[in-house]
Each structure stands twice: as structure tokens, then as C-alpha cells.
N, C-alpha and C positions, 0 to 999 in steps of 0.2 A: 248837412247843410242845405237848408231849403231854398229853393230853386228862386229866381226871380218871378214876382207877380206877373203872368202873362198879360199882353197887351191885348184888349177885346179885338178879338177880331170883325172886321167890317160886317155892317148887316148881309144875312142872306136872303136873298129873294124867297119868295113862298115858294112850298113844295106843294105841286098839283096833280101828279102822276102818284098811283100806288108806288110806284117804285122809286120815284122820289121820295117822298114820304120814307120807305122803306130805309133809302140808303139814309137819310138826314138823321132816322132815327138811330139807324146803327154808330152815326156820328155821334150822337148826344150820350149813347153808351159808352163809347171809347171815353169821350171828357170827363165824362163820369168814374169812370173808374181809373183814370190820371189823376183826378182829383185826391181820390180817395185813398192814395197810395201815401201821400203826406200830410192830411187834412184829418181830424177825427171826426168821423158822422155828425155829430152834435154840432160842429162848427161848419160842416157845408153847408152851400146855400146853393137854392134854385140860381137865384141870378149870377154868382161867378159860373156856373157853369153853363149857363145860357151866353155869357160874355164871350168864354172860352170857343165857343161854334159860330159865334157873329148872330144870335138870337137874342130877340127882344125876350124877357121872364114870360110874357104874357104868351109869345108864341110856343114858349117850351111846356108850359100848363095846357098849351094844344095836343101835346104828344102826352105828357105825363100829368097828374090830376094834383099831385104829391110828390116831394122826395123822397117817402117812403114806395112808393111806387116806382120812381125811377130806379132805386134802388134792387128794389125786388125783380123788376126787369133785366136790371144787368147781373144780377145771382142765376136769375132762371136760364141766361143764354151763357153763363160761366159753368152752370151745372151742365148743360147740354152738349157741352165740349169734354165734359168729365165722363158722362155716359158714353159718349161716341167711342173716347180712346178708351175705355174700361172695356167695353161690349165687343171693340175690334179684336183685341187681345184675350178675352175669352171665347171669341168665336172661333178663331184661327190656331191657338197654342195649342197643341197636344204632344206627349202627355205633361200634366199640370201636377203637381205636388202641394201638400197646401204651406209650405215655405213660400214656391213661386208665387200662389195667389195673394199670400196675406203681405208680400212684398208688393206685387205688382199696385194691390188698394193704397199700401200705405204711400207709395211713390206718386201717386194719380194724385193723392191729394197734396203730397209736399209739394208737386211741383205748380201749384197753382196758389199760391199765398194769398191772392186777389179773392179766390173763391171762401177761402177759408175762414178770413178776416170777416166776409158777408154772412158764412153760415153761424157765426158766432154771436149775429145782432138778428139773426132769423124772426124766430119766435119774440122777441122781448121789445125789438125795433120795428124792423120792416113791415111784418105784418099788424101792426098798431094802428096805421092810419092811412088804410087803402078800402077801397068799395070792396062791396059783396062779392061782386062779380068777377073783381080779379082776383081777391082770396079765393073763389072756385076756382075759376081757368089755372091759376099757378098749382094748385094742390092736386088738380087732375091731370097735369102735365108731369108734375112731380111722381103721382102715383104709378102712371103708364111708365115712365121711364123706370122708374123703381122695379114694378115686376119683371119689363124685360131685361133686364139686367139680373135681377134675383133669379130668374129662369135659367140665365146661361152660367152662373155662377153655382147652381143647383148641379147642372151639367159637368162643370168641374170640379166640383166636389159630389162624389157621386152617395157619397152616405150622408146628404144630407134629403130631406123629404119634401115634395112637392110642395111649398107654400113657404119654405122656412127661409128662402133664398132673401126673401125681403124685409123679412126680422133681422137679418145677420147684418146687413147693409144699414138698416134703423141702428141697430146699436152701432156699429161702425160709425155714424154720425155723430151721435149723441158722444163718443168717446172721445171725436176729434173736437167738437163745440168745446166738451169741458178743458180738454188739454189747452186749446188755442185760450180759453179765457183764462187759464192759469197760467199760461207763461207770457203773459201780458200786462203784470200789476200794473198798477198807478205806479206814478212816477217818486209818492213818499215811500212808497213800500220798496221800490226801488234801492233809494237811497239807506234804507234801513238794512237791507240786505248787505249793500257796500259798507255801512259801519259795524254790522253785526256777522261776522263769519258763521256763527251758530246757527243763523237761519238758512243757511245753504241747502237745508234737505227739502224747503218749498221752492227753491228755484227750480222751473221746468226747462229740462232740454227738450223743447219740441219733436225736433225730429226724433230722435230716440226715441219717446216716448208712445208716440204715434205709431213706429214700426214695432215694439214690442206690444203694445196696446193692441194694434190691429190681430198682430200675432197669435199670441192669447187669446182675441174674442173668437179669431175662427179655430181653435183647438177646443174651445168650450162648445162652442158650436157643434162640432163633429161628436164630442165625448157625450154630449146632452140634444139631438139635436128637436127633441120635439118641444122644448122651451125655448126656441127660437123661430115657431110658428109664427105668421103674421099676425094671427089673433089671439096668442101668448099675452 
């Protein structure tokens, strides 16, 4: 059941210090996160998010030039949390088996449905209406974090050669995005599944497929490590 439409918060005073602006930015991102859990991206509006945090739409545009930029920033924040958790696990726990690492990566994704939902529209939607500088900054940040986590992955799975970890992580993300899209078909397709049981093979058990897919991908990376180098 959808929650009642929230009452707009009263307008807030302008944030003037860097700390106040950072705090307000975090509040905006959290409001966007809450909205995105129940509203398709195409139906989300900057006006509704601004109202949730007691800002005018014009003030919201001082922080984010477009809706896509706003949700790209949210995705970036969620990705940083994912990297932090994965890096912490890889840096501390020893010894690590292939099964351990695969399970950890899968569960780190599955624990973050907000992240997987936004990753599924990153290239097709979120990167389509942003400034050049925003795109470069996001890609550079992502590259640094992916390379760091990839290096830790290489240490955990010692048969991976230097540079192969980032390729493994990129393929894990591609797998996740594909499964996310397949596991959430349109309402008409869901109706078709309900009406015709023989279509059951097309219904995706997302958590199950993520777990076995990442396990298979890691096994393949160890079997043919050169094919998972970042330049391949």
C-alpha cells in the first residue's frame, strides 16, 4: 500500500556555511532515496523532493542541476558505502576461499536494493542529462574505488593477476544490472506470467541468480584470469 502523500515541510532558511550546505545535501539525497523506493524514476519530480525537505524547487536546483544529477549523486553515495564494506571485509578476513568471496560480494549487493535499482539505470538514464564535469568526476571517483577494491580482490584470490580484479568487478556489475532488469518486468508481462504458467522459465529469482551468477563469474575468472584483465 502506498504511503499517504507527505505534507510539504515548511521552507527552511538558506544554508550558508560549507557544513550547512553539506548537511542539506545529505538531507536532499535521503529524501530522494525514500521517494525512489515507491515511485518509478520517470514519475519522480524535483518539486516533490524539494517539498519533502522544505525547499523551493529553485533552491534544490542550486544543489543539483537536473534530476539525473541528483540521483547520480545518490548512487555515488550508495556505491561508496558498498566499496567501504567490501574493502573492510577483504582487508581483514583471512584465509578466504572462492566461495567466501563470492558470497560476500553477492550479499553486499543484495543488502542494498536502493543501489541495485539505481545501477540498473545508470548508463541508460542517469548519465544522459548531466554536465560534462559531473560525468568526469563520477567516472574518476568510480575508477579509483574500483581499482582499490580490485587490488584487494586480487590479494584475496591470489591466482588473479595484477589488474584482473577491476575487470572481475565490472563484470559482476554487468551481471547484477542484467538480472535486476530481468527480475522486474513490466506489469503486463507479470500478468502474462500469472496467466500462463509455462512462461515460468522467464521469471527470475533475483537473489538466487545473483548468488550463483557471481560464484560462476569468479570461478571463470580463476580458470581464465587473463580474460578478466581491465584492458581485455
